[in-house]
MITI-876321 format. One record per residue (C-alpha): x, y, z. Coordinates in steps of 0.02 Angstrom, whole numbers, plus 50000, padded with zeros to 5 digits. Example, Ala and Ser with C-alpha at 12.3 -4.5 7.8 and 13.67 -1.06 7.14 Angstrom:
BEGIN
506154977550390/506844994750357/
***
This chain:
BEGIN
509664903248866/509544903449054/511434897749052/511774913048928/510854924949042/511774919849187/513284922049139/512994936549053/512494944849209/514254938149301/515194945749153/514114962649199/514924961949381/516694955149310/516724973249193/515984982649337/517544978349454/518704981349343/518164998849291/518465001249489/520345000449443/521275009749581/519715013449679/520104994149718/521644997349845/521224986649968/520914970949870/522614964049827/522924954549640/522764937749702/521164941349790/520404950249633/521184935149524/520214923349640/518574933649643/518474933749445/518904915449441/517564914649572/516254923649481/516834913449317/516634897049384/514934904949445/514384908749272/514554891249233/513214882849339/512124899949389/510964896049234/510714878249279/510384883249489/509184894849432/508224883349310/508214871149447/507694881249581/505904882649497/505984861549498/505644852349668/505234867949763/504714863549958/502764867649985/502224874350159/500624868450241/499714876350375/498164866850424/496554871850539/495324858050567/493564857250623/493954849350785/495284861150824/496684848450834/497434859750721/497534879850718/498464888150558/499594874250641/501134868050537/501054852850432/502454841250357/503394851150210/502894844050020/504044845449877/503584845949714/503784830749598/504024832149399/502404828349327/500524831949344/499314822649439/497684819249405/496984816749578/495614829149593/496874840749549/496954860449560/497894869049425/498644882749455/499204894449333/500234909149402/500444917649227/498534920649214/497874935649340/496414943349388/495994956049535/497214963649670/497024958849844/496884975749920/496734969250113/496024956250252/495394963550411/494144970050503/493404985350622/493714992450806/492014997350823/491865009250971/491494995051077/493154985151028/494194997351043/493575001351197/493694982851252/495594984151186/496074998951288/495064999051424/495074978951485/496784973251426/498364975851507/499794985651424/500714969551383/499034961551322/498584974451207/500484971651120/500344952951130/498544956651030/499034969250923/500494956150880/499384941950843/498254950350722/499354962650627/501264956150646/501794945750515/502134932950662/500244933350686/498994934150551/499774950750480/497704958650440/497964974050341/496324983150317/495174991850443/493584998850425/493215011050546/491675017750582/491215037450610/490355039250764/489155026250835/488515009050756/487534996650847/489154992350933/489415007551037/489495011051195/488645028651180/487375036551034/488885048250957/489505060450807/490595073050795/489535086850802/488085084250900/486855100350931/485555103751058/483915099950956/483495113750841/485555120250811/486345119650667/488065118650627/488225119250422/490265127150430/490695112950554/491425125950694/490915112950840/491705098350751/492685086750870/493385068450870/493775070351052/492645055051085/493815044750972/495435052951066/495085042451213/495375025151160/494975022650951/496345032150916/497595024251023/496995007450968/497215011150774/498805018150825/499395002850904/498924995050755/499915004150631/501365004350740/501324985650698/500904984750518/501175003650445/500374996350275/498604994550353/497195004050242/495915012050322/494195014250262/492975026750348/491355029850356/489755034150462/488335024350517/487335041950532/487755058450495/487375070750648/485545071450675/485285089850646/485585084450460/484205072650440/482365074150423/481905063350583/483175075050686/483805058450753/485345047250707/484245032350702/483455030950551/482905044650438/483625053850270/484855068650239/483935083750210/484915089150056/485045105350093/486595100050208/487415090650060/488795103950078/488765102550263/488935083450251/490705083150119/491245096250241/491155084050390/492115071550286/493325084350246/493645087850440/493635069250492/495045064450390/495995080850416/495765076150605/496315058950598/497755062850486/498395075150613/498415062550748/499445051450620/497995038350526/497815039850351/496145038650284/496355029750125/494625024850065/492885033050124/491145026250103/489695039750111/488575028150199/488325012050284/486995001850208/485775014050129/484375003150106/484115001850302/483675011150429/482965006950613/482425017450760/483585005850853/485335013150808/486205024550713/485715021150517/485145033150377/484165028250197/484965034850044/484325032149888/485665030049738/485015046749655/485495054149834/487285045449861/487575048749686/487255067749669/488145068749847/489685060949768/489805069149607/489475087849665/489915088349835/491015076449901/492185071549766/492535089649734/492885093649896/494175078049949/495085080449770/495095100649824/495985096149972/497495085749905/497585073650043/499535065050061/498755047350070/499255031650014/498085017049900/496915031049817/496375025549679/494885039649566/494725032049397/496355037749310/496865052049394/498075041049533/499415044449398/500045060549500/500825054749676/500485072149737/498615071549727/498055057649827/496475060849884/495505045349977/494365035049860/492715033649875/491425017249891/489945017049819/488515006849883/489114997150033/487544987050074/486944967750022/487104958349879/485254956649825/485144974249756/486594976849619/485384988049528/485925000649662/487995001949618/487454999649435/486365014849421/488015024749507/489065016849378/488075022049246/488005039949291/489415049949197/489665061749342/489775047949471/490775037249395/492635047249379/492725048449590/492395030049630/493595020349691/492485004849687/490654997449740/490644987449899/489744973349972/488934967250134/488534947650139/486834948050247/485464946450076/485984938149912/487134929949809/488824935749804/489054929149620/487674933449555/487894952549612/489724953749590/489754948049445/488474957749395/489494971449411/490964964149321/490164961149185/488844974949155/489944988449210/491864982849161/493424984949263/492474992949407/493424988649577/492314976449689/492574974749870/491814965450015/491594976550164/490414967350301/490164949850369/489814944250536/489904928350631/488814927050791/488494917350960/486754910550877/487874898550777/489464893150892/489994876950829/491454880350760/491734863250655/490104870850552/490724888550545/492364884850472/492024876950306/490424889050290/491484906150310/492934898650213/491674894550084/490554910350104/491694925150162/493464920250059/493414908949915/491604913649824/492044933049872/493764930849802/493304919649649/492104933349628/493154945849580/493324957349760/494874963949812/494694962250008/493944952950142/493394962350293/492214956450434/491234965850559/492034969850722/493904965750761/493204960550963/491804958151059/491494953951228/490964936051303/489084944451272/489484950551090/489504968751164/489434979251258/488314992051180/487175003651242/486375001251058/484754988550996/485794980750853/486754965750827/486554957651008/487404941750970/488844946350857/490744938450853/492164945550855/493904941050758/494194936550951/493384938951106/493934948951264/493144938651402/492944952351534/492124940351658/494044937351725/495214949151797/496234953251703/495234948151541/495694933651450/495924934551241/494924920251137/495324916550973/493744913750869/493434904650729/493564920250622/495394922350697/495774907450586/494724911350426/495454926150404/497324920750453/497324905050302/497194921150159/497944938250272/499454927150336/499974922650186/499634935050021/500344951850031/499604969150011/499504968449805/499534950449770/498474946349633/497524932249621/497974918449497/497124904549389/496564888649476/495064877949449/493804871349606/492684858849624/491234868849696/490294866549855/490314848049936/492134845649865/493854852949845/493634871849831/495244881949814/495654902149777/497554904849736/498624922649732/500464926949673/501224938549795/502454954249747/503794945349793/503384928749651/503024920149797/501204908049773/499924906349928/498294894449884/496914891650020/496014876449989/494534868550097/493744851450108/491864855750114/491364838650076/490904825850228/492524813250198/494324817450182/494724820450012/496524818049911/496884832549806/498414837649676/499024854049683/499744854449482/501114870249450/502314872249308/502324854149252/502624848449437/501314840549581/501084839049752/499714828249829/498884831150001/497424823850088/496484834550198/495124828950313/493284834550298/492854851250324/494704857950358/495574871750273/497514874450207/498594886350144/500194879750022/501424892650002/502954890349892/504264901549832/503864901949670/505024905549524/506394914649577/508034917849469/507004925749347/507214943149332/505254944549273/503774934149221/502444939449113/500814938049172/499184943949072/497214942049128/495754937049136/495934918649061/494764922548931/493694934448850/492344934648728/492174948648576/491034947648428/491344951048267/491644971148235/491824974048401/493194975248538/493814968448696/495564969748801/496714959848915/498024965249059/499694962049034/500954963149181/502904962249176/503224953249366/505014960749393/505794948149544/507644950949537/508724966249555/508854967149357/507924981649302/508164981149104/507004983648968/505884969648927/504964969848749/503234962248713/502704953548582/501074943648518/500814927648427/499484915948389/498474933648331/496894921148219/496294927648053/495384944548062/495824949148230/496914964348263/497974967148422/498964981848492/500014981648657/499744999748736/500645005848913/499615007649047/499425025549148/499325015449305/501015005449321/502605007849190/502684988749205/500704986749147/500154987248983/498254984948906/498044972848750/496714978848649/495994967448513/494844971948374/493924956948295/493324962748098/491444956748030/492474941647943/493174935748087/492834916048104/492144910748264/493024900348370/494214900748533/495904905648510/497544906348603/498444923948613/500274922448676/501154938248773/502974935848754/504154946348836/505964947048819/507464952848900/509034948848814/508924929448803/507634926148935/505844923248875/504174922848986/502674920748938/500754919948959/499334913948840/497444918048867/496154912648761/495114925048639/493224918148601/492724925348429/490784923548452/489854918748289/488954933048175/487684943748275/486324936248162/484414938448187/483764921148237/482614915748090/483844926247974/482864942447959/482574957448090/481274956848205/479924969048116/479224982948254/477794984348299/477874968248327/478034953748443/479484944648484/479654928748563/480904929648682/481734913348678/482024919148486/483514930148526/485014930848412/486164917548343/487984922548392/488154911848572/488724918748726/489384936448732/488524940648567/486594935048558/486684933548761/487684935148908/487584923949065/488814912549160/487814894449162/488744882549070/486994872248973/485324877849000/484724876049160/483024870849102/483504857148994/482534859748843/483364859548678/482404872748585/484034883248556/485374867648548/486984872848629/486514889248686/486554892548884/484944903348900/483664895949026/482474891348893/481024882748960/479284874348929/477774888748933/476164885448991/475484902648955/473964904448826/474774899748659/476184887548757/477914886048671/479214891548763/479934906948882/481704911548966/481674908949143/483454905349263/483714926849247/484914932249367/485804947649370/486934952349271/486174942749103/485464949348929/484654945848796/484814953348605/483734956148460/483884962948303/482614972648244/481894985548117/480884996648168/479595003448029/479195019748071/479855030848187/478665037948329/478285033548511/478125017248572/477785006848720/478554989648781/477334977548825/478304960848924/477394945948964/477894940149121/477684928749274/478594927749464/478154917549620/478594933549722/479254950049684/480314949049531/481864960249498/482464974049398/482844974849197/482694988449077/482784987048880/483904996848755/483915002748581/485645002548498/486335005348683/485125017348732/483935012348896/482365019048840/481215008348968/482095015649133/481835002849270/480734989349265/480174978149405/479314961449385/477684961149510/477324944749571/476234934549497/476204921049646/476834906249512/478344906249398/476884899949254/475584912649318/475674925849179/475334945749171/475724959749041/476834973749099/476924990049008/478275001548998/478095021449003/478165028748832/479825031548729/480325036948555/481145027148414/482005030848250/481595020848096/482825009648054/483644992348096/484194991948285/484854980748419/483644978248565/484464972148707/483384965848874/484594969249041/484444960149198/484924972549318/484714965249497/483824950649572/482214948849671/481684942249848/481154926449763/483174924749680/482694931249509/482084943749379/480564932349337/480014921249191/479814932749009/478734922648878/478664937748749/479164957448726/477844968648598/478184985148549/477044994048509/476345012548447/475955023448593/474015024948603/473435040948669/472235039348827/470585050748852/470785064948993/469825061549139/468625068249220/467925079749074/467965081748884/469515090348871/471425088948921/472165098749076/472655114449063/474515119249100/475015130649190/473855123449326/473855108649455/473195091349433/472765080749564/473625061549548/472085051949552/471335062249397/472615051349291/472085047949101/470425035649055/470745020048963/471215008949094/472824998449132/474224998649000/473415014748921/473145027349035/474295019349198/475165002349228/475754994649387/475934979449472/474224978349568/472764964749539/471694977349624/471434995349711/472124989649878/471775005549947/469915002749968/469455020749883/467985019849756/468345034849650/468935023449517/467925009249514/468914995249431/470685002849410/471964993749499/472915010949534/473015014249740/471765028349773/471495031949961/470695046350056/471815059150104/472005070750232/472885086050161/472405103250160/470925100050037/470485083950074/469885072049931/471195057749876/472925054649839/473705038449744/474815029349862/475865013649839/476885018849712/478195004849652/479725006049518/478995002249346/477415011049385/476505027249286/475175037249272/474865045749110/474075063449079/473405072348924/473765089448946/473585107348841/475255116648883/474725134448837/476345142648812/478125135248770/479635138248898/480125135149060/479145130049205/479225124649381/478365109349442/477855107249618/477355089949675/476445086349854/477005071749922/477305060150080/477895044850146/478295039550329/479935031350270/481305035150171/480455038449991/480935032749816/481415042949633/480285048149515/480265058549343/479135068449229/478885063649047/478225072048903/477935062648750/479265049148813/480515061848843/481105065749039/480855082649069/481405084749241/482685070249257/482725059249429/481825068049589/481955061749765/480385059349887/481155066450063/480635056450206/479055066750293/478985054450445/477135050250399/476045042550251/474945058150268/476085069250333/476365081950166/477715090450101/477995100949923/479405098549810/479815110649691/480825106349521/481335123449417/481925121449243/480595109449174/480555114548994/479045109648895/478185113348723/476705119648680/474995109248624/474185094848669/475345082148754/475455066048852/476125070149020/476895054349117/477355052149286/478515038649304/479165028749456/481035022349448/481745015549587/480945013149753/481395019449935/481535009750109/479734997050052/480154997349882/478885011349870/479325028549794/477915037749912/475995045449924/475765057549782/474265072949822/474505081149663/475575093449555/475695107149458/476705117349341/476625133749328/
***
């Protein structure tokens, strides 16, 4: 087949030459005859050459050893030999694809750029740029550029600094003059070496006059300056573009869940960040129509004339994936997002990035900051730790980039006047203790180089198995030119011999303990295209749909049409290939499973045909067993459901997690991978433990009567747990629940959700685990009990409070915990005796009028008030709040219905410094109703704020 294809290509060349006719005056008849004979001879062996070129390819190896005896050093090359090896085999399949790689790099912070431009000679500057950004160096391709000062800066500055009391919402004083001295020249020097560098810009703080604190160090954004901040971004992008630096991406705020008085920071709730993106920044950037490369708002980069910088959401640690999940759940925010971004300093990469990938499929995931430091000086320890944690684990868990923190720092981890990181280490060190300064390549240089030097922007991760920490670990990529790069780490304490198997061939190599090597080879030259599909497997429940992405990767000069066909579709599954809007060479394979499809795992082969040449990719489709209630019939509600009695159907149908077996080891649900464990709560039995971000459990239920309900959950957690919620037929009814600390994995308490409405009939209840807590999990779950809402009694008088009117927050209904209120406290830690026996945090209040307030409000808490609304219509909600740090988010509900939408508590700079929030347009019905103040997501200390009173007028 390949011979025929090669011959046909040569014959087309002959026909072309013949058609030139008299235009080939300079080519004699003898020369033409000789050429045609040569072409005929080439046609006879071209196919053989093309086929053979895939066999016996040379594999180049570069290696870095922990003792530094090799530093990105070439090793003797290898040659693929026929047959596969079973010696600790790394099986590379370049027909299976995952996410694309968009860049590798670091940041020219103020300190880093100053060192480059002010402390190096021009020759040193040029050499450093070559070492960092050229193909002969490590070819970095991504810059994460601060908009203003960070903790690594020589001064505290923004681009619109004003005297105290002044404001500039129209940005008339905006200037990037500070950056023109050395930051912009340094970035431009990098772009001159690698014009394909992508640039992300983001602030550590906006100008102080925009913030409630009046300082760049700490505090929150004053919401009246949302428009001014979006204009600030626009001005920055315009100014940088005018200076020859395109901005490909922006993030709203560096680490929005952290604030410090030591250096520029700002706290921002997901509600405020989402509101800013959807109503201000996104529309403002789109209106400008910046002509940048790399823009990818969802479904909008089809037009090359509208290349607005993409927006990253979150930009903080792995320990709180609920924040980006809330952004992605919001239909107003998601269309503006180019993805969500993580830092490495807390949490689990696998838990967080997989949670986003599986709970919000298709979301681009970015990894934008991690740093080594002089606190860990040992090269031999840092090398395997960083390759494993910052490269392999990050990329095998869906990240599109690897970006470290400072590109360079001096020998003291500075210079800086800020009070932040004092021992961070750059990719290189510029030692200023000598004249001229000297440049030292740090372990970070080699860690990044093993990836960036041998992978190209646009490469996609391909399928390879890995053996985990303490053994051979790897990640593999296929470049746009068809070449393949595999980064392999031996994280064992002894040398390891392993094989790399590819397309029926193998090489064998021995890697010292703690060493890393990158293996590269040409790939599959000679063919005009390959077919790749991904991911490797998808799970679909009977009656549901899923999809794979299929690409035609072209390498030769022939761009003839390629037709795609499906084979091996199992009975009961229908498939359709649809062209993608993203690329003319990409298609979406959409698969739908019927209710009668048989459970099992099936290979699905996608074959591309171009004339007589064929290429194919085979992926796996797992059809789950039918989703049926455990025990055969839906659980009746009202009623109690044991957590371990989730639906039948298997992983991806009745439940979802990434475990390969039950980590608790019990056999209550043999064949499932849920952490079902023996339970020591009252009644014994089992509970569900080992809960992680992104997992979920389903329960088919039958609601016998429409009405208002609460969900009670029996939970246990050694320390503060995590966020979770319950859905009925895809509708989030409980809002964000937060498992409290019970001080033991088998020390149990009962949580009670806010009130919600359920319609009668059969439904699917899904419990979703959104974000791990400080102890590393959601907590353990014994049972869920859905009960009708029971009305509580008004406090303190015989009748309901009257609306219009004012209600003191501490005057919630009588009836006790779980009926009139719920929180995770075991006692009133405030010490007030206004409501003895209650666990609500009631404290003395110094606001006007004195009395008491309710403090220490945490996510999932709620307070119930029975009210008599005199007239139906629109009301204005006023709430008296105070918080010393950035507050959280709450809402007002009436009879289980959210009537206010989410409301952010601003930082008032004191736990007894009070401010009135005003929210107009609250629609209320007349009559006696149950009103609830519901706490949704925490602020800086995971608290919402202090509440004195609220009124509806």
